[in-house]
C-alpha atoms as a printed R data frame, in Angstrom:
    type eleno elety resid chain resno       x       y       z
1   ATOM     1    CA   MET     A     1 173.158 134.756  88.670
2   ATOM     2    CA   ALA     A     2 170.699 132.224  87.251
3   ATOM     3    CA   VAL     A     3 171.231 128.831  85.631
4   ATOM     4    CA   TYR     A     4 168.829 127.705  82.904
5   ATOM     5    CA   LEU     A     5 168.500 124.010  82.043
6   ATOM     6    CA   ILE     A     6 166.700 123.752  78.703
7   ATOM     7    CA   ASP     A     7 164.760 120.599  77.804
8   ATOM     8    CA   TYR     A     8 165.158 121.431  74.104
9   ATOM     9    CA   GLU     A     9 163.492 118.246  72.919
10  ATOM    10    CA   ASN     A    10 160.360 119.350  74.778
11  ATOM    11    CA   VAL     A    11 160.192 123.139  74.357
12  ATOM    12    CA   TYR     A    12 162.229 123.457  71.142
13  ATOM    13    CA   ILE     A    13 162.801 127.012  69.810
14  ATOM    14    CA   ASP     A    14 159.893 128.547  71.729
15  ATOM    15    CA   GLY     A    15 161.537 127.679  75.038
16  ATOM    16    CA   LEU     A    16 164.483 129.961  74.271
17  ATOM    17    CA   GLN     A    17 162.330 133.048  73.751
18  ATOM    18    CA   GLY     A    18 163.672 135.776  76.040
19  ATOM    19    CA   ILE     A    19 167.250 134.490  76.015
20  ATOM    20    CA   GLU     A    20 168.400 137.913  74.810
21  ATOM    21    CA   LYS     A    21 167.473 139.335  78.239
22  ATOM    22    CA   LEU     A    22 170.050 137.239  80.093
23  ATOM    23    CA   THR     A    23 173.232 138.767  81.482
24  ATOM    24    CA   GLN     A    24 176.885 137.763  81.694
25  ATOM    25    CA   GLN     A    25 176.205 136.383  85.164
26  ATOM    26    CA   ASP     A    26 173.715 133.841  83.795
27  ATOM    27    CA   SER     A    27 174.416 130.498  82.152
28  ATOM    28    CA   VAL     A    28 172.326 128.369  79.806
29  ATOM    29    CA   HIS     A    29 172.668 124.611  79.376
30  ATOM    30    CA   ILE     A    30 170.746 123.319  76.363
31  ATOM    31    CA   PHE     A    31 170.049 119.584  76.500
32  ATOM    32    CA   TYR     A    32 169.228 118.133  73.089
33  ATOM    33    CA   THR     A    33 169.292 114.914  71.109
34  ATOM    34    CA   GLN     A    34 169.846 114.109  67.459
35  ATOM    35    CA   ASN     A    35 166.094 113.472  67.249
36  ATOM    36    CA   ARG     A    36 165.500 117.189  67.665
37  ATOM    37    CA   CYS     A    37 168.352 119.597  67.175
38  ATOM    38    CA   GLY     A    38 166.998 122.007  64.534
39  ATOM    39    CA   LEU     A    39 168.196 125.591  64.544
40  ATOM    40    CA   THR     A    40 166.662 128.585  62.748
41  ATOM    41    CA   PHE     A    41 168.647 131.605  61.581
42  ATOM    42    CA   GLY     A    42 166.715 133.720  64.074
43  ATOM    43    CA   LEU     A    43 167.611 131.477  66.989
44  ATOM    44    CA   TYR     A    44 171.224 131.310  65.848
45  ATOM    45    CA   GLN     A    45 171.376 135.099  65.924
46  ATOM    46    CA   GLN     A    46 169.862 135.120  69.411
47  ATOM    47    CA   LEU     A    47 172.421 132.608  70.670
48  ATOM    48    CA   ILE     A    48 175.481 134.412  69.351
49  ATOM    49    CA   SER     A    49 174.262 137.771  70.651
50  ATOM    50    CA   CYS     A    50 173.227 136.426  74.068
51  ATOM    51    CA   LYS     A    51 175.437 137.718  76.893
52  ATOM    52    CA   ALA     A    52 174.960 134.608  79.008
53  ATOM    53    CA   GLU     A    53 177.338 131.653  78.872
54  ATOM    54    CA   ILE     A    54 175.858 129.022  76.527
55  ATOM    55    CA   HIS     A    55 176.556 125.293  76.843
56  ATOM    56    CA   LEU     A    56 175.260 122.769  74.278
57  ATOM    57    CA   ASN     A    57 174.847 119.297  75.762
58  ATOM    58    CA   GLU     A    58 174.009 116.481  73.379
59  ATOM    59    CA   VAL     A    59 172.668 113.615  75.468
60  ATOM    60    CA   ALA     A    60 172.601 109.898  74.726
61  ATOM    61    CA   MET     A    61 169.287 108.180  74.016
62  ATOM    62    CA   SER     A    62 170.540 104.640  74.576
63  ATOM    63    CA   LEU     A    63 173.110 102.668  76.538
64  ATOM    64    CA   LYS     A    64 176.369 101.477  75.003
65  ATOM    65    CA   ASN     A    65 174.703  98.196  74.054
66  ATOM    66    CA   ASN     A    66 172.167 100.256  72.053
67  ATOM    67    CA   ASP     A    67 169.280  99.537  74.424
68  ATOM    68    CA   PRO     A    68 167.045 102.642  74.292
69  ATOM    69    CA   VAL     A    69 166.341 104.398  77.580
70  ATOM    70    CA   LYS     A    70 162.939 105.875  78.370
71  ATOM    71    CA   ASN     A    71 163.075 109.588  79.257
72  ATOM    72    CA   ALA     A    72 166.820 109.575  78.594
73  ATOM    73    CA   LEU     A    73 167.141 113.359  78.271
74  ATOM    74    CA   ASP     A    74 165.146 113.997  81.450
75  ATOM    75    CA   ILE     A    75 167.349 111.619  83.443
76  ATOM    76    CA   GLN     A    76 170.560 113.312  82.318
77  ATOM    77    CA   LEU     A    77 169.170 116.807  82.830
78  ATOM    78    CA   MET     A    78 168.146 115.890  86.388
79  ATOM    79    CA   MET     A    79 171.600 114.438  87.027
80  ATOM    80    CA   PHE     A    80 173.158 117.754  86.016
81  ATOM    81    CA   LEU     A    81 170.574 119.621  88.103
82  ATOM    82    CA   GLY     A    82 171.721 117.702  91.177
83  ATOM    83    CA   TYR     A    83 175.299 118.685  90.410
84  ATOM    84    CA   VAL     A    84 174.372 122.371  90.088
85  ATOM    85    CA   ILE     A    85 172.416 122.310  93.358
86  ATOM    86    CA   GLY     A    86 175.215 120.487  95.170
87  ATOM    87    CA   THR     A    87 177.920 122.874  94.015
88  ATOM    88    CA   ARG     A    88 175.823 125.974  94.829
89  ATOM    89    CA   GLN     A    89 176.614 127.488  91.438
90  ATOM    90    CA   SER     A    90 173.551 129.701  91.486
91  ATOM    91    CA   HIS     A    91 170.835 131.182  93.681
92  ATOM    92    CA   GLU     A    92 168.245 130.623  90.947
93  ATOM    93    CA   ILE     A    93 167.849 127.530  88.803
94  ATOM    94    CA   TYR     A    94 165.223 127.222  86.097
95  ATOM    95    CA   ILE     A    95 164.194 124.041  84.321
96  ATOM    96    CA   ILE     A    96 162.743 125.149  80.988
97  ATOM    97    CA   SER     A    97 160.263 122.454  80.026
98  ATOM    98    CA   LYS     A    98 156.554 121.687  79.704
99  ATOM    99    CA   ASP     A    99 157.135 118.100  80.770
100 ATOM   100    CA   LYS     A   100 155.081 117.501  83.920
101 ATOM   101    CA   ASP     A   101 157.444 114.734  85.060
102 ATOM   102    CA   PHE     A   102 159.876 117.385  86.301
103 ATOM   103    CA   ARG     A   103 157.323 118.368  88.946
104 ATOM   104    CA   LEU     A   104 158.225 115.157  90.780
105 ATOM   105    CA   GLY     A   105 161.821 116.338  90.986
106 ATOM   106    CA   LEU     A   106 160.658 119.731  92.240
107 ATOM   107    CA   GLU     A   107 158.475 118.121  94.913
108 ATOM   108    CA   PHE     A   108 161.378 115.918  96.037
109 ATOM   109    CA   TYR     A   109 163.623 118.972  96.271
110 ATOM   110    CA   GLU     A   110 161.043 120.885  98.297
111 ATOM   111    CA   ASN     A   111 160.394 117.953 100.653
112 ATOM   112    CA   TYR     A   112 163.916 116.702 101.280
113 ATOM   113    CA   ILE     A   113 166.754 118.962 100.156
114 ATOM   114    CA   GLN     A   114 165.381 122.470  99.818
115 ATOM   115    CA   ASN     A   115 167.861 125.208 100.646
116 ATOM   116    CA   ASP     A   116 166.618 128.755 101.129
117 ATOM   117    CA   GLU     A   117 169.661 129.987  99.244
118 ATOM   118    CA   VAL     A   118 168.762 128.062  96.076
119 ATOM   119    CA   LYS     A   119 165.450 128.662  94.321
120 ATOM   120    CA   LEU     A   120 164.390 125.932  91.874
121 ATOM   121    CA   LYS     A   121 161.570 126.668  89.433
122 ATOM   122    CA   ILE     A   122 160.056 125.136  86.292
123 ATOM   123    CA   ARG     A   123 159.022 127.412  83.435
124 ATOM   124    CA   PRO     A   124 157.876 126.777  79.825
125 ATOM   125    CA   SER     A   125 160.347 129.330  78.407
126 ATOM   126    CA   VAL     A   126 163.192 131.646  79.379
127 ATOM   127    CA   GLU     A   127 160.799 134.567  78.877
128 ATOM   128    CA   ALA     A   128 158.427 133.103  81.463
129 ATOM   129    CA   SER     A   129 161.173 133.150  84.086
130 ATOM   130    CA   PHE     A   130 160.999 136.953  84.114
131 ATOM   131    CA   GLN     A   131 157.278 137.021  84.783
132 ATOM   132    CA   GLU     A   132 155.840 137.119  88.280
133 ATOM   133    CA   GLU     A   133 154.407 133.884  89.560
134 ATOM   134    CA   THR     A   134 150.648 133.771  89.226
135 ATOM   135    CA   SER     A   135 148.281 132.571  91.874
136 ATOM   136    CA   GLN     A   136 148.243 128.832  92.432
137 ATOM   137    CA   VAL     A   137 144.443 128.995  92.072
138 ATOM   138    CA   PRO     A   138 143.406 129.188  88.382
139 ATOM   139    CA   GLU     A   139 141.289 132.180  87.414
140 ATOM   140    CA   ALA     A   140 138.575 129.868  86.065
141 ATOM   141    CA   TYR     A   141 138.251 128.205  89.458
142 ATOM   142    CA   GLU     A   142 138.169 131.556  91.297
143 ATOM   143    CA   ASN     A   143 135.336 132.683  89.012
144 ATOM   144    CA   PHE     A   144 133.540 129.389  89.614
145 ATOM   145    CA   VAL     A   145 133.715 129.769  93.404
146 ATOM   146    CA   SER     A   146 132.670 133.428  93.256
147 ATOM   147    CA   SER     A   147 129.609 132.681  91.101
148 ATOM   148    CA   LEU     A   148 128.653 129.744  93.297
149 ATOM   149    CA   ARG     A   149 128.779 131.821  96.489
150 ATOM   150    CA   GLU     A   150 126.719 134.615  94.923
151 ATOM   151    CA   SER     A   151 124.017 132.203  93.725
152 ATOM   152    CA   ILE     A   152 123.807 130.485  97.125
153 ATOM   153    CA   ALA     A   153 123.462 133.871  98.853
154 ATOM   154    CA   GLN     A   154 120.567 134.695  96.527
155 ATOM   155    CA   GLU     A   155 119.065 131.222  97.091
156 ATOM   156    CA   ASN     A   156 119.062 130.778  93.309
157 ATOM   157    CA   PHE     A   157 119.461 127.007  93.389
158 ATOM   158    CA   GLU     A   158 118.819 126.525  89.679
159 ATOM   159    CA   ALA     A   159 121.855 128.709  89.028
160 ATOM   160    CA   VAL     A   160 123.817 126.707  91.615
161 ATOM   161    CA   ALA     A   161 123.057 123.461  89.774
162 ATOM   162    CA   SER     A   162 124.085 125.021  86.458
163 ATOM   163    CA   ILE     A   163 127.367 126.345  87.887
164 ATOM   164    CA   LEU     A   164 128.231 122.993  89.450
165 ATOM   165    CA   GLU     A   165 127.917 121.400  86.025
166 ATOM   166    CA   GLN     A   166 130.599 123.822  84.788
167 ATOM   167    CA   ASN     A   167 133.031 123.012  87.590
168 ATOM   168    CA   PRO     A   168 136.590 123.389  86.153
169 ATOM   169    CA   GLU     A   169 137.643 120.275  88.075
170 ATOM   170    CA   LYS     A   170 135.523 118.249  85.660
171 ATOM   171    CA   ALA     A   171 137.730 119.368  82.740
172 ATOM   172    CA   GLU     A   172 140.368 116.788  83.580
173 ATOM   173    CA   ASN     A   173 137.761 114.045  83.575
174 ATOM   174    CA   ARG     A   174 136.497 115.192  80.168
175 ATOM   175    CA   TYR     A   175 140.051 115.173  78.866
176 ATOM   176    CA   GLN     A   176 140.796 111.655  80.102
177 ATOM   177    CA   LYS     A   177 137.452 110.398  78.837
178 ATOM   178    CA   GLN     A   178 138.116 111.810  75.359
179 ATOM   179    CA   VAL     A   179 141.620 110.314  75.255
180 ATOM   180    CA   ARG     A   180 140.177 106.930  76.232
181 ATOM   181    CA   GLU     A   181 137.592 107.179  73.433
182 ATOM   182    CA   VAL     A   182 140.345 107.975  70.943
183 ATOM   183    CA   LEU     A   183 142.487 105.047  72.073
184 ATOM   184    CA   GLY     A   184 139.615 102.581  72.224
185 ATOM   185    CA   LYS     A   185 137.727 100.874  75.031
186 ATOM   186    CA   ASN     A   186 140.481  98.314  75.554
187 ATOM   187    CA   ALA     A   187 143.099 100.951  76.449
188 ATOM   188    CA   ASP     A   188 144.504 100.442  79.951
189 ATOM   189    CA   GLN     A   189 144.706 103.268  82.504
190 ATOM   190    CA   LYS     A   190 148.497 103.572  82.249
191 ATOM   191    CA   THR     A   191 148.325 104.137  78.486
192 ATOM   192    CA   VAL     A   192 145.557 106.722  78.906
193 ATOM   193    CA   LYS     A   193 147.667 108.528  81.533
194 ATOM   194    CA   ASN     A   194 150.775 108.451  79.318
195 ATOM   195    CA   ILE     A   195 148.912 109.818  76.283
196 ATOM   196    CA   CYS     A   196 147.292 112.554  78.390
197 ATOM   197    CA   GLU     A   197 150.725 113.694  79.582
198 ATOM   198    CA   ILE     A   198 152.269 113.494  76.107
199 ATOM   199    CA   ILE     A   199 149.521 115.574  74.488
200 ATOM   200    CA   ALA     A   200 149.597 118.079  77.362
201 ATOM   201    CA   GLY     A   201 153.257 118.732  76.557
202 ATOM   202    CA   ALA     A   202 152.837 118.805  72.762
203 ATOM   203    CA   ASP     A   203 152.197 121.948  70.732
204 ATOM   204    CA   THR     A   204 152.472 120.320  67.310
205 ATOM   205    CA   LEU     A   205 152.020 116.914  65.718
206 ATOM   206    CA   THR     A   206 155.814 116.654  65.601
207 ATOM   207    CA   ASP     A   207 155.873 117.121  69.373
208 ATOM   208    CA   LEU     A   208 153.241 114.401  69.669
209 ATOM   209    CA   ASN     A   209 155.280 111.975  67.579
210 ATOM   210    CA   ASN     A   210 158.477 112.753  69.498
211 ATOM   211    CA   GLY     A   211 156.695 112.327  72.826
212 ATOM   212    CA   LEU     A   212 155.333 108.952  71.774
213 ATOM   213    CA   ALA     A   213 158.765 107.863  70.582
214 ATOM   214    CA   ARG     A   214 160.326 108.816  73.931
215 ATOM   215    CA   THR     A   215 157.725 106.851  75.861
216 ATOM   216    CA   TYR     A   216 157.256 103.840  73.581
217 ATOM   217    CA   HIS     A   217 160.314 102.440  71.874
218 ATOM   218    CA   ASP     A   218 158.232 100.141  69.683
219 ATOM   219    CA   GLY     A   219 157.988 101.815  66.270
220 ATOM   220    CA   GLN     A   220 154.775 100.014  65.362
221 ATOM   221    CA   LYS     A   221 153.097 101.045  68.628
222 ATOM   222    CA   VAL     A   222 154.209 104.670  68.162
223 ATOM   223    CA   LYS     A   223 152.770 104.685  64.642
224 ATOM   224    CA   GLU     A   224 149.485 103.136  65.814
225 ATOM   225    CA   LEU     A   225 149.015 105.611  68.689
226 ATOM   226    CA   TYR     A   226 150.002 108.571  66.522
227 ATOM   227    CA   HIS     A   227 147.391 107.771  63.868
228 ATOM   228    CA   LYS     A   228 144.726 107.333  66.543
229 ATOM   229    CA   CYS     A   229 145.468 110.718  68.136
230 ATOM   230    CA   LYS     A   230 146.208 112.728  64.988
231 ATOM   231    CA   PRO     A   231 142.601 113.335  63.782
232 ATOM   232    CA   LYS     A   232 141.528 114.784  67.156
233 ATOM   233    CA   PHE     A   233 144.857 116.327  68.180
234 ATOM   234    CA   GLU     A   234 143.593 119.935  68.296
235 ATOM   235    CA   LEU     A   235 140.541 118.943  70.355
236 ATOM   236    CA   LEU     A   236 142.692 116.961  72.770
237 ATOM   237    CA   ARG     A   237 145.129 119.869  73.119
238 ATOM   238    CA   LYS     A   238 142.228 122.185  73.946
239 ATOM   239    CA   LEU     A   239 140.887 119.816  76.584
240 ATOM   240    CA   SER     A   240 144.355 119.359  78.084
241 ATOM   241    CA   ARG     A   241 144.710 123.143  78.507
242 ATOM   242    CA   GLU     A   242 141.338 123.298  80.239
243 ATOM   243    CA   ALA     A   243 142.410 120.521  82.606
244 ATOM   244    CA   GLU     A   244 145.603 122.310  83.703
């Protein structure tokens, strides 16, 4: 039995790919907001034909006094996650999201409350939960190390210098540098970090806009940041993938 907690605002329809493979022993909890609750005919067909138990959870984006809450969906999803872990409802729990903030929750679980009987994992889609975990070392970095060792063994130091310049670890620096250039020289480090994370979790311009709106509740600021990032969105997405 597996429990799937879907950050629908983050992964949208793509995150539910593979839902048709679930069984009657599985359950799916879809967390969504009115900001993003679209449904295609194809997804509707998948949901009604899915054998797993489906729960639709609309979450609040603000307190009763209408004060907006940053990362409101994430907070409520994590609250429910704690409940599921505490009640031992499943041996496998999957958070379906591309939001890197959930990694903090995973690290806390592993450091303080991990139980060998409950496996907690984060995946970008339901389909990805069926795939074997890949090595923690990216293929690009393995190739980098292999080439470096071979060149050193051959005492080809010109090749060594060239390979070092292509070090995958520099990709993150290139990404941050490009984001800073887009935002302007006066952008503070926190804003650069926030925009890097938002773009890393965005597949479309709509995702970008929604991510900005979740982080910054000032409409004017969201509009300003969106128009700065929009012209170079595809380039920034490419750099963010290289930095992962």
